[in-house]
KOLDREN-833689 format. One record per residue (C-alpha): residue number from 1; x, y, z; residue in one letter. Coordinates in steps of 0.2 Angstrom, whole numbers, plus 5000, padded with zeros to 4 digits. Last residue first. Layout:
KOLDREN-833689
- NUM  X  Y  Z  a .
...
END
This chain:
KOLDREN-833689
- 380  4804  5484  4949  k .
- 379  4804  5476  4966  g .
- 378  4813  5462  4973  v .
- 377  4805  5457  4990  k .
- 376  4815  5454  5005  v .
- 375  4817  5437  5013  l .
- 374  4825  5437  5030  k .
- 373  4841  5431  5037  m .
- 372  4850  5427  5053  t .
- 371  4868  5420  5055  k .
- 370  4873  5435  5065  y .
- 369  4860  5449  5061  r .
- 368  4853  5457  5045  f .
- 367  4858  5444  5031  v .
- 366  4846  5447  5017  v .
- 365  4839  5433  5006  r .
- 364  4831  5438  4990  l .
- 363  4813  5438  4984  y .
- 362  4803  5438  4968  q .
- 361  4816  5427  4960  r .
- 360  4807  5431  4943  e .
- 359  4812  5449  4946  y .
- 358  4830  5445  4948  f .
- 357  4830  5435  4931  m .
- 356  4820  5450  4924  e .
- 355  4835  5461  4928  d .
- 354  4846  5450  4918  l .
- 353  4835  5450  4903  e .
- 352  4834  5469  4903  k .
- 351  4853  5472  4904  d .
- 350  4856  5489  4910  g .
- 349  4860  5483  4928  t .
- 348  4845  5492  4936  d .
- 347  4842  5481  4952  v .
- 346  4830  5485  4966  r .
- 345  4827  5478  4984  l .
- 344  4811  5482  4992  v .
- 343  4804  5489  5008  p .
- 342  4821  5499  5012  t .
- 341  4818  5509  5028  q .
- 340  4816  5494  5039  a .
- 339  4832  5487  5030  l .
- 338  4842  5502  5035  k .
- 337  4837  5499  5054  a .
- 336  4839  5480  5053  p .
- 335  4857  5481  5047  p .
- 334  4860  5475  5029  s .
- 333  4868  5461  5019  i .
- 332  4864  5454  5002  v .
- 331  4874  5438  4997  t .
- 330  4875  5434  4979  i .
- 329  4880  5417  4973  n .
- 328  4863  5411  4968  d .
- 327  4862  5426  4957  i .
- 326  4876  5419  4946  g .
- 325  4894  5426  4947  i .
- 324  4897  5425  4928  r .
- 323  4880  5433  4925  r .
- 322  4884  5447  4937  i .
- 321  4901  5450  4929  v .
- 320  4893  5451  4912  e .
- 319  4879  5462  4918  p .
- 318  4892  5474  4925  s .
- 317  4898  5474  4943  l .
- 316  4910  5488  4940  q .
- 315  4894  5498  4939  l .
- 314  4894  5499  4958  n .
- 313  4888  5517  4962  g .
- 312  4870  5513  4957  r .
- 311  4866  5498  4945  g .
- 310  4865  5484  4958  l .
- 309  4859  5483  4976  i .
- 308  4846  5497  4974  f .
- 307  4835  5498  4989  g .
- 306  4831  5517  4987  q .
- 305  4828  5519  5006  a .
- 304  4846  5515  5011  g .
- 303  4857  5509  4996  i .
- 302  4857  5490  4997  p .
- 301  4872  5480  5003  s .
- 300  4883  5468  4993  i .
- 299  4893  5452  4995  v .
- 298  4897  5442  4979  l .
- 297  4902  5424  4981  r .
- 296  4914  5415  4969  v .
- 295  4920  5397  4966  k .
- 294  4929  5394  4949  p .
- 293  4943  5406  4953  y .
- 292  4955  5411  4939  q .
- 291  4943  5416  4926  d .
- 290  4933  5426  4938  l .
- 289  4949  5435  4943  l .
- 288  4950  5441  4925  s .
- 287  4932  5446  4924  l .
- 286  4934  5456  4940  l .
- 285  4950  5465  4933  k .
- 284  4941  5470  4917  s .
- 283  4925  5477  4927  e .
- 282  4936  5488  4939  n .
- 281  4944  5483  4955  v .
- 280  4946  5494  4971  d .
- 279  4958  5482  4980  k .
- 278  4964  5465  4974  a .
- 277  4968  5449  4982  i .
- 276  4965  5454  5001  l .
- 275  4967  5438  5011  e .
- 274  4953  5430  5021  k .
- 273  4955  5414  5010  n .
- 272  4952  5424  4995  v .
- 271  4946  5442  4995  v .
- 270  4941  5455  4982  t .
- 269  4937  5473  4983  d .
- 268  4924  5484  4975  v .
- 267  4925  5503  4977  g .
- 266  4917  5516  4989  l .
- 265  4924  5511  5005  l .
- 264  4940  5504  4997  s .
- 263  4947  5491  5009  f .
- 262  4963  5488  5019  e .
- 261  4963  5471  5029  i .
- 260  4959  5467  5047  g .
- 259  4947  5453  5042  l .
- 258  4933  5461  5053  e .
- 257  4937  5478  5045  q .
- 256  4935  5470  5028  s .
- 255  4918  5463  5033  v .
- 254  4913  5480  5041  a .
- 253  4916  5488  5024  g .
- 252  4901  5478  5018  v .
- 251  4890  5489  5029  t .
- 250  4901  5504  5026  s .
- 249  4898  5505  5008  g .
- 248  4905  5496  4992  s .
- 247  4904  5478  4986  g .
- 246  4915  5464  4992  l .
- 245  4919  5450  4980  i .
- 244  4923  5434  4989  f .
- 243  4933  5422  4978  l .
- 242  4932  5405  4985  t .
- 241  4948  5396  4989  d .
- 240  4941  5390  5006  p .
- 239  4922  5390  5009  e .
- 238  4919  5387  5027  d .
- 237  4932  5400  5032  e .
- 236  4924  5413  5020  m .
- 235  4907  5409  5027  d .
- 234  4914  5412  5045  e .
- 233  4920  5429  5038  v .
- 232  4902  5433  5032  i .
- 231  4894  5429  5049  s .
- 230  4907  5440  5058  e .
- 229  4903  5454  5046  a .
- 228  4885  5453  5051  i .
- 227  4889  5453  5069  e .
- 226  4901  5468  5067  e .
- 225  4887  5477  5057  k .
- 224  4876  5474  5072  i .
- 223  4889  5481  5084  a .
- 222  4891  5497  5073  d .
- 221  4872  5500  5073  e .
- 220  4870  5499  5091  g .
- 219  4859  5514  5092  v .
- 218  4853  5517  5074  a .
- 217  4860  5525  5058  e .
- 216  4851  5526  5041  v .
- 215  4858  5537  5028  q .
- 214  4844  5540  5015  v .
- 213  4847  5541  4996  k .
- 212  4834  5552  4988  s .
- 211  4818  5543  4983  v .
- 210  4817  5534  4966  q .
- 209  4802  5539  4954  v .
- 208  4791  5525  4946  y .
- 207  4781  5517  4960  t .
- 206  4782  5533  4971  p .
- 205  4773  5544  4958  e .
- 204  4781  5561  4955  h .
- 203  4784  5572  4940  p .
- 202  4798  5583  4946  t .
- 201  4800  5601  4953  k .
- 200  4818  5604  4959  a .
- 199  4824  5605  4977  t .
- 198  4841  5612  4983  g .
- 197  4860  5608  4984  f .
- 196  4860  5594  4996  l .
- 195  4878  5588  4998  q .
- 194  4886  5571  4999  i .
- 193  4904  5569  5004  h .
- 192  4909  5551  5006  w .
- 191  4928  5550  5005  e .
- 190  4936  5535  4996  g .
- 189  4949  5545  4986  k .
- 188  4938  5543  4970  r .
- 187  4923  5551  4980  y .
- 186  4934  5566  4985  k .
- 185  4937  5570  4967  e .
- 184  4919  5566  4963  e .
- 183  4911  5578  4976  d .
- 182  4894  5569  4978  l .
- 181  4878  5577  4972  d .
- 180  4860  5579  4979  l .
- 179  4845  5588  4971  i .
- 178  4830  5584  4981  e .
- 177  4813  5581  4972  g .
- 176  4798  5592  4975  e .
- 175  4781  5586  4968  a .
- 174  4772  5587  4951  v .
- 173  4757  5575  4949  d .
- 172  4755  5564  4935  m .
- 171  4739  5560  4925  e .
- 170  4739  5575  4913  g .
- 169  4742  5563  4898  s .
- 168  4758  5571  4895  i .
- 167  4764  5567  4912  f .
- 166  4757  5549  4912  e .
- 165  4768  5546  4896  a .
- 164  4783  5555  4904  v .
- 163  4782  5545  4920  i .
- 162  4779  5528  4911  e .
- 161  4795  5532  4900  a .
- 160  4805  5536  4916  t .
- 159  4800  5519  4923  a .
- 158  4806  5510  4907  e .
- 157  4823  5520  4909  p .
- 156  4825  5514  4927  n .
- 155  4819  5519  4944  m .
- 154  4815  5536  4936  g .
- 153  4826  5550  4942  f .
- 152  4822  5566  4951  v .
- 151  4825  5561  4969  g .
- 150  4844  5564  4969  s .
- 149  4855  5549  4974  h .
- 148  4861  5544  4956  m .
- 147  4880  5540  4956  k .
- 146  4888  5531  4941  v .
- 145  4877  5540  4929  g .
- 144  4863  5533  4917  s .
- 143  4847  5536  4925  p .
- 142  4834  5543  4913  i .
- 141  4830  5559  4923  g .
- 140  4814  5570  4926  i .
- 139  4813  5589  4926  i .
- 138  4799  5601  4930  p .
- 137  4800  5619  4925  v .
- 136  4803  5635  4934  d .
- 135  4809  5627  4950  e .
- 134  4828  5630  4947  g .
- 133  4830  5630  4928  v .
- 132  4849  5634  4927  t .
- 131  4856  5627  4943  q .
- 130  4843  5613  4942  w .
- 129  4850  5607  4925  i .
- 128  4868  5607  4931  d .
- 127  4863  5597  4947  r .
- 126  4854  5584  4937  a .
- 125  4869  5582  4925  t .
- 124  4880  5580  4940  g .
- 123  4868  5568  4949  d .
- 122  4868  5556  4934  g .
- 121  4863  5557  4915  g .
- 120  4849  5557  4903  c .
- 119  4837  5572  4903  f .
- 118  4819  5575  4901  v .
- 117  4814  5593  4903  i .
- 116  4795  5597  4905  l .
- 115  4782  5610  4900  s .
- 114  4794  5618  4888  v .
- 113  4792  5637  4887  n .
- 112  4804  5640  4872  k .
- 111  4815  5652  4882  g .
- 110  4817  5639  4896  l .
- 109  4823  5627  4883  l .
- 108  4836  5640  4877  i .
- 107  4842  5642  4895  k .
- 106  4842  5623  4898  c .
- 105  4853  5621  4883  a .
- 104  4866  5633  4889  n .
- 103  4867  5624  4906  k .
- 102  4869  5607  4897  t .
- 101  4883  5614  4885  d .
- 100  4891  5622  4900  e .
- 99  4892  5606  4909  a .
- 98  4903  5600  4895  t .
- 97  4901  5589  4879  t .
- 96  4917  5582  4871  p .
- 95  4914  5588  4858  a .
- 94  4903  5603  4859  s .
- 93  4884  5604  4858  s .
- 92  4872  5616  4848  e .
- 91  4855  5621  4853  c .
- 90  4837  5621  4846  d .
- 89  4837  5604  4836  v .
- 88  4818  5600  4833  e .
- 87  4810  5584  4836  y .
- 86  4794  5574  4831  e .
- 85  4783  5563  4840  w .
- 84  4770  5549  4840  y .
- 83  4774  5541  4823  d .
- 82  4791  5537  4830  s .
- 81  4809  5538  4824  a .
- 80  4823  5530  4834  f .
- 79  4840  5534  4826  s .
- 78  4835  5552  4824  r .
- 77  4829  5554  4841  l .
- 76  4845  5546  4848  s .
- 75  4857  5556  4837  d .
- 74  4848  5573  4841  e .
- 73  4849  5571  4860  g .
- 72  4866  5577  4866  m .
- 71  4875  5565  4855  g .
- 70  4873  5576  4840  d .
- 69  4864  5593  4842  s .
- 68  4853  5598  4856  c .
- 67  4834  5595  4859  t .
- 66  4817  5601  4858  l .
- 65  4805  5586  4858  w .
- 64  4788  5589  4851  e .
- 63  4777  5576  4858  i .
- 62  4759  5570  4852  r .
- 61  4744  5570  4863  k .
- 60  4732  5556  4858  e .
- 59  4737  5543  4870  i .
- 58  4730  5527  4863  g .
- 57  4736  5517  4878  r .
- 56  4745  5504  4868  s .
- 55  4753  5516  4855  e .
- 54  4758  5529  4869  i .
- 53  4765  5515  4879  i .
- 52  4775  5507  4865  s .
- 51  4783  5523  4860  d .
- 50  4788  5527  4878  l .
- 49  4796  5510  4880  r .
- 48  4806  5512  4864  r .
- 47  4811  5529  4869  l .
- 46  4817  5524  4886  f .
- 45  4827  5509  4880  v .
- 44  4835  5519  4867  e .
- 43  4840  5532  4880  v .
- 42  4848  5519  4891  r .
- 41  4858  5513  4875  q .
- 40  4864  5530  4871  p .
- 39  4869  5534  4889  a .
- 38  4881  5519  4890  v .
- 37  4896  5526  4881  p .
- 36  4912  5515  4881  e .
- 35  4926  5515  4894  a .
- 34  4942  5506  4888  g .
- 33  4954  5512  4901  l .
- 32  4961  5525  4889  e .
- 31  4943  5531  4887  l .
- 30  4941  5533  4906  a .
- 29  4957  5542  4907  e .
- 28  4952  5555  4894  k .
- 27  4935  5557  4902  l .
- 26  4942  5560  4919  v .
- 25  4936  5578  4924  g .
- 24  4918  5572  4928  d .
- 23  4917  5553  4923  t .
- 22  4912  5545  4939  g .
- 21  4917  5531  4950  k .
- 20  4933  5528  4941  l .
- 19  4932  5509  4942  g .
- 18  4932  5505  4923  v .
- 17  4914  5500  4924  r .
- 16  4908  5516  4931  g .
- 15  4918  5529  4921  g .
- 14  4907  5530  4907  m .
- 13  4891  5533  4917  g .
- 12  4887  5550  4909  a .
- 11  4897  5553  4893  i .
- 10  4883  5556  4881  p .
- 9  4874  5568  4893  n .
- 8  4857  5568  4884  v .
- 7  4845  5583  4885  i .
- 6  4827  5583  4879  f .
- 5  4815  5597  4882  g .
- 4  4797  5594  4880  i .
- 3  4783  5603  4871  l .
- 2  4767  5592  4872  a .
- 1  4756  5594  4856  m .
END
């Protein structure tokens, strides 16, 4: 029997689609804006995949999950029963849940000598767990937050299931993963303040585990970003009355700088005829604008080294929004230095069918100099 801790942060990621860039300290505001839980769906995908893997591979070792009450784990395990595991509720949770609930749960799990802690959340949840368990027990995350830069997350819920299956089979090595987190209050103001807090033990296989975010800068980087921006602005001139949706990050921010308009470094902005239409928009606003403008282009840039273009830090670009835009209308941009550290592009939209549409393309065009593109593989 594999004794595994299981912690769900039920509010993780709720602030993403409504444009709050996180949920810490703003849950009430997120709910008022119509935010809905995303963690339970991510956990269900994980559990279904894990159940399927154990059955198909004939893994003999059963799992005993030690979890928390209600939405912190019990609800998910009760709703998806399996012949290959059982669960026990060892800690209580409050409503709404807090960081202290997570830390208290970890203390109890340490006392139970679990061999692994599986959690669902983002960087904040990973940090709360690490602050309690340190390197005493390996941890692995089902990605569900708005920001996930730490190196302790599976690429997606299905990949996390692969990791857990191989771990309980004794086929997965344990390595060190960086615990990184952003200051959400500064993040909402457009300030990028990311900090390395330490390292945690984590089951590691590069195919399944995302690397930490890498900031890539090279000599002449600003000039290259200007070249790319000039190329996109010329596209705007060639496509009048087209809604250009500009994603987050400094690479896409260079497009707004070329236009001479205000932009939100860490949000999503919209431009028509080279004029700013709406700044730092959420999912609802994007859907409204898509109703108004039949022609649309999305400009986004991958996270350095991780390769994610969707599903990390830009949850406003929801599956419904991406379907409305269409994959053919997505332009990926990246300077050569970042692209050299990003061997594949990745998506984790939360919509399996939509993700498969990207995988079926196999490659996406990436603009990396003025009017210069290359094909980059889409990886799972």
